[in-house]
C-alpha positions in Angstrom: 0.0 0.0 0.0 1.3 3.5 -0.7 2.1 5.8 2.1 -0.1 8.8 2.9 2.3 11.1 1.0 2.3 8.7 -2.0 -1.5 8.5 -2.0 -1.7 12.3 -1.9 0.8 12.5 -4.8 -1.3 10.0 -6.9 -4.4 12.2 -6.1 -2.6 15.3 -7.2 -1.4 13.6 -10.4 -5.0 12.8 -11.4 -5.8 16.5 -11.0 -2.6 17.6 -12.8 -1.7 19.7 -9.8 2.0 20.2 -10.6 2.8 22.6 -7.8 1.2 20.3 -5.2 3.1 17.3 -6.7 6.4 19.2 -6.4 5.6 19.9 -2.7 4.8 16.3 -2.0 7.9 14.9 -3.8 10.0 17.3 -1.9 8.4 16.0 1.3 9.3 12.5 0.3 6.5 11.1 -1.9 7.6 8.4 -4.4 6.7 9.0 -8.1 6.8 5.3 -8.7 4.5 4.3 -5.8 1.3 2.6 -7.0 -2.2 2.3 -5.6 -4.4 -0.8 -5.6 -5.2 -0.2 -9.3 -1.5 -0.1 -10.2 -1.5 3.7 -10.9 1.5 5.8 -10.1 2.1 9.5 -10.6 4.4 8.7 -13.5 1.9 6.3 -15.2 -0.9 8.8 -14.7 1.1 11.6 -16.3 1.7 9.5 -19.3 -1.8 8.3 -19.8 -3.4 11.7 -19.2 -0.9 13.6 -21.4 0.3 15.8 -18.5 3.6 16.9 -20.0 4.9 19.1 -17.2 3.9 16.5 -14.6 5.6 13.8 -16.6 8.8 15.9 -16.7 8.6 16.3 -13.0 8.3 12.6 -12.4 11.2 11.8 -14.8 13.4 14.3 -13.0 12.7 12.6 -9.7 13.5 9.1 -10.6 10.5 7.7 -12.5 11.1 4.1 -13.4 10.6 4.0 -17.2 10.4 0.2 -17.0 7.3 0.3 -14.7 4.2 -1.5 -15.8 0.5 -0.9 -15.3 -2.3 -3.5 -14.6 -2.3 -4.5 -18.2 1.5 -5.2 -18.0 1.9 -2.1 -20.3 4.5 0.6 -20.2 3.9 4.3 -19.9 4.6 4.5 -23.6 1.7 2.2 -24.5 -0.7 4.3 -22.4 0.4 7.5 -24.0 0.3 6.0 -27.6 -3.2 4.7 -27.0 -4.5 8.2 -26.4 -2.3 10.0 -29.0 -0.3 12.0 -26.6 2.5 12.7 -29.0 4.4 15.1 -26.9 4.4 12.6 -24.0 5.4 9.8 -26.4 8.4 11.8 -27.5 9.6 12.4 -24.0 9.2 8.8 -23.1 11.2 7.7 -26.1 13.9 10.0 -25.1 13.8 8.6 -21.6 14.4 5.1 -23.0 11.0 3.4 -22.6 11.1 0.2 -24.7 9.3 0.8 -27.9 8.3 -2.8 -28.8 7.2 -3.9 -25.4 4.1 -6.2 -25.6 1.3 -5.8 -23.0 -1.0 -8.6 -21.8 -3.4 -7.8 -24.6 -0.7 -8.8 -27.0 -0.1 -5.2 -28.3 2.8 -2.8 -28.6 2.5 0.9 -28.4 2.2 1.0 -32.2 -0.6 -1.5 -32.1 -2.5 0.6 -29.6 -1.9 3.9 -31.5 -3.6 2.3 -34.5 -6.1 -0.2 -33.1 -7.4 2.2 -30.4 -6.5 5.5 -32.2 -8.6 7.7 -34.4 -6.2 8.5 -37.2 -6.2 12.2 -36.2 -3.1 14.4 -36.6 -2.0 13.7 -33.0 -2.1 10.0 -33.7 -0.2 10.5 -37.0 2.5 12.3 -35.0 2.5 9.5 -32.5 2.9 6.8 -35.1 5.7 8.8 -36.8 7.6 9.1 -33.5 7.2 5.3 -32.8 8.4 4.5 -36.3 11.4 6.8 -35.9 12.3 5.1 -32.6 12.3 1.6 -34.2 8.7 0.3 -33.7 8.1 -2.9 -35.6 5.5 -2.0 -38.2 5.0 -5.7 -39.2 4.7 -7.2 -35.7 1.6 -9.3 -35.5 -0.7 -8.9 -32.5 -0.7 -11.9 -30.3 -4.5 -12.6 -30.5 -5.3 -12.4 -34.2 -2.0 -11.7 -35.9 -3.0 -8.3 -37.1 0.0 -6.0 -37.8 -0.1 -2.2 -37.3 0.1 -1.7 -41.1 -2.9 -4.1 -41.7 -4.9 -2.5 -38.9 -4.4 1.0 -40.3 -5.4 0.0 -43.8 -8.4 -1.9 -42.5 -9.6 1.1 -40.5 -9.2 3.5 -43.4 -6.6 5.6 -41.5 -5.0 7.0 -44.6 -2.6 9.4 -43.0 -1.4 6.7 -40.5 -1.1 4.2 -43.3 1.0 6.6 -45.3 3.4 7.0 -42.3 3.5 3.2 -41.8 4.1 2.5 -45.6 6.9 5.1 -45.9 10.4 3.7 -46.6 13.7 5.5 -46.7 17.5 5.0 -46.3 19.4 6.7 -43.5 20.8 9.2 -46.0 17.4 10.5 -46.8 16.9 12.5 -43.6 18.3 15.8 -44.8 16.4 15.8 -48.0 13.2 14.7 -46.2 13.6 17.6 -43.8 14.1 20.1 -46.6 11.1 18.8 -48.5 8.9 18.6 -45.5 8.2 14.8 -45.8 7.7 13.8 -42.2 6.9 10.2 -43.0 10.2 9.8 -44.9 12.1 11.6 -42.1 10.7 9.1 -39.6 11.6 6.2 -41.9 15.1 7.5 -42.3 15.5 7.7 -38.6 14.3 4.2 -38.3 16.9 3.1 -40.8 19.6 4.6 -38.6 19.9 8.2 -39.6 21.5 10.4 -36.9 19.1 13.0 -35.5 21.8 15.7 -35.7 23.1 14.8 -39.2 24.9 17.6 -41.1 24.9 18.7 -44.7 27.9 20.3 -46.4 27.0 23.6 -44.7 26.7 21.9 -41.3 23.0 22.3 -41.3 21.0 19.8 -39.2 17.7 18.3 -40.2 16.0 20.6 -37.8 17.7 23.7 -39.2 16.7 22.7 -42.7 13.1 22.1 -41.6 13.1 25.5 -40.0 14.6 27.3 -43.0 11.9 25.8 -45.2 9.1 26.1 -42.7 8.5 22.4 -42.6 6.6 22.3 -39.3 5.5 18.6 -39.4 9.1 17.5 -39.7 10.3 20.0 -37.1 7.7 18.8 -34.6 8.9 15.2 -35.1 12.5 16.1 -34.6 11.9 18.3 -31.6 9.9 15.6 -29.9 12.8 13.2 -30.4 15.2 15.6 -28.8 16.7 17.6 -31.7 18.7 20.6 -30.6 17.4 24.0 -31.8 20.6 25.8 -31.0 23.1 23.9 -33.3 24.6 26.5 -35.7 25.8 26.0 -39.3 28.7 27.6 -41.1 26.8 30.9 -41.3 25.9 30.8 -37.5 22.3 30.1 -38.3 20.3 27.8 -36.0 16.8 26.4 -36.2 15.6 29.0 -33.7 17.5 32.0 -35.1 16.1 31.5 -38.6 12.5 31.8 -37.3 13.3 35.5 -36.9 14.2 35.6 -40.6 11.3 33.6 -41.9 8.8 35.1 -39.5 7.1 31.7 -39.0 5.0 31.8 -35.8 4.1 28.1 -36.4 7.8 27.2 -36.3 8.4 29.4 -33.3 5.7 27.5 -31.4 7.1 24.2 -32.6 10.6 25.0 -31.3 9.7 26.6 -28.0 9.2 23.3 -26.2 12.8 22.4 -27.1 13.9 25.4 -24.9 15.9 27.3 -27.4 18.6 29.7 -26.3 16.9 33.0 -26.8 20.2 34.8 -26.5 22.0 32.8 -29.2 23.6 35.3 -31.6 23.6 35.1 -35.4 26.5 36.2 -37.6 25.6 39.8 -37.1 25.6 39.4 -33.4 21.8 39.6 -33.2 19.0 37.5 -31.7 15.9 36.4 -33.4 13.7 39.4 -32.6 16.1 41.8 -34.4 15.8 40.4 -38.0 12.1 39.8 -37.4 11.7 43.5 -36.6 13.8 44.6 -39.6 11.7 42.5 -42.0 8.3 43.5 -40.8 7.2 40.2 -39.3 4.5 41.6 -37.2 2.9 38.4 -36.0 6.3 36.9 -35.1 7.3 40.0 -33.1 3.9 40.0 -31.3 4.5 36.4 -30.2 8.2 36.5 -29.4 7.9 39.4 -27.1 5.8 37.1 -24.8 8.9 35.0 -24.2 11.9 35.9 -22.1 13.8 37.3 -25.0 15.8 40.5 -24.3 14.1 43.3 -26.3 17.0 45.6 -25.7 19.7 43.3 -27.0 22.3 45.1 -29.1 23.9 43.5 -32.1 27.3 44.1 -33.6 26.0 47.1 -35.5 25.0 48.7 -32.3 21.3 48.3 -33.0 18.4 46.9 -31.0 15.2 45.4 -32.6 13.6 48.8 -32.2 16.4 50.6 -34.0 16.4 48.0 -36.8 12.7 48.3 -37.3 13.2 52.0 -37.9 16.6 52.2 -39.7 16.0 49.2 -42.0 12.2 49.2 -42.1 10.0 51.1 -44.4 8.0 53.1 -41.9 4.7 51.7 -43.1 2.0 50.0 -41.1 3.9 46.7 -40.4 6.9 48.6 -38.9 4.6 51.0 -37.1 2.9 48.0 -35.5 6.2 46.4 -34.6 7.5 49.6 -33.0 4.3 49.8 -30.9 4.5 46.1 -29.9 8.2 46.5 -28.9 7.7 49.6 -26.7 4.5 48.2 -25.2 6.5 45.0 -24.3 9.3 47.0 -22.6 11.8 47.9 -25.3 13.7 51.1 -24.3 12.7 53.9 -26.7 15.6 56.0 -25.6 18.3 53.5 -26.2 20.6 55.1 -28.8 22.8 53.5 -31.4 26.6 53.5 -31.1 26.7 57.0 -32.6 24.3 58.3 -30.0 21.3 58.6 -32.3 18.1 57.6 -30.7 15.1 55.7 -32.3 13.1 58.9 -32.2 15.8 60.9 -34.0 16.1 58.1 -36.7 12.3 58.1 -37.2 12.3 61.9 -37.5 15.2 62.0 -40.0 13.5 59.3 -42.1 10.2 61.1 -42.1 8.4 58.3 -40.3 5.9 60.5 -38.5 3.6 57.8 -37.2 6.6 56.0 -35.7 7.9 59.2 -34.2 4.5 59.8 -32.6 4.5 56.3 -31.1 8.0 56.9 -29.6 7.1 60.4 -28.2 4.0 58.9 -26.6 6.3 56.2 -25.1 8.4 58.9 -23.5 11.3 58.9 -26.0 13.6 61.9 -26.3 
């Protein structure tokens, strides 16, 4: 029987009360302790898709080999429900991908047989394939393979993922083209997650450069590093400021990118985004912990670049407003002592000058 603390932790896990779970673990609760239904905080986090709680249990000694009442792993529980983000974390943690539960099914069987073929299940299947799941393994009871089950159930997108074949050398081209199924197959064939091309670009960087969100999501969930830089000092995260892709930004944030990583101009992602007029990107990135007053090698902040290299029209007006509202210093001058307001005035950008004067610039 679990201790009182363990029982309280299990109850907190069902409610996804992460702060309470932290308190109980600090007090001595065991993340692997099970109740009379063979539920632990770790297994609950996996089955319910509670990513933050799962990370907490993994950080405090979750046993990735632990099994539930069906003799199934946490991975099988997560795959059954299409919790792709959890599946990725469990694969990184080393949960066995081809474990068979007492129903005779692997995680891949459950993702297909009990899944709905929706995008989250497609992502789940791709992750399992990339990690080496056996697509042709027959179920113990009736001999159905995951591939047969997907075809029989009309799960076209899942079937496409299961049918895909690739060599290990195909990962970089698949990432560039945005073929997530082929990327998963290439990883299954032995491709390295951080492969490099002739310019030292990784698959994740190539996916980011070409705005291939499906591939990037696969790679991130498998643990790809968003901060690896190529021979031009670009990284997957840094180029989002150039492309302005909010979807890619959102895909990379769970990988905890270094927001202070510098490009070849000594700038961070918000600076080129401001220069290029990527309004939606700037609106989203200012909600992160990025430093809006970061100065690049030219002596310019994002605010200065929006004015000096922008066109003064509505997109750049919006960006200036977003930046100052989010805390960018309107009085921070360039290396020659020229302020954003002075640059706006000399360029005839009256609307931007008005925004800056309202913000208290001098």
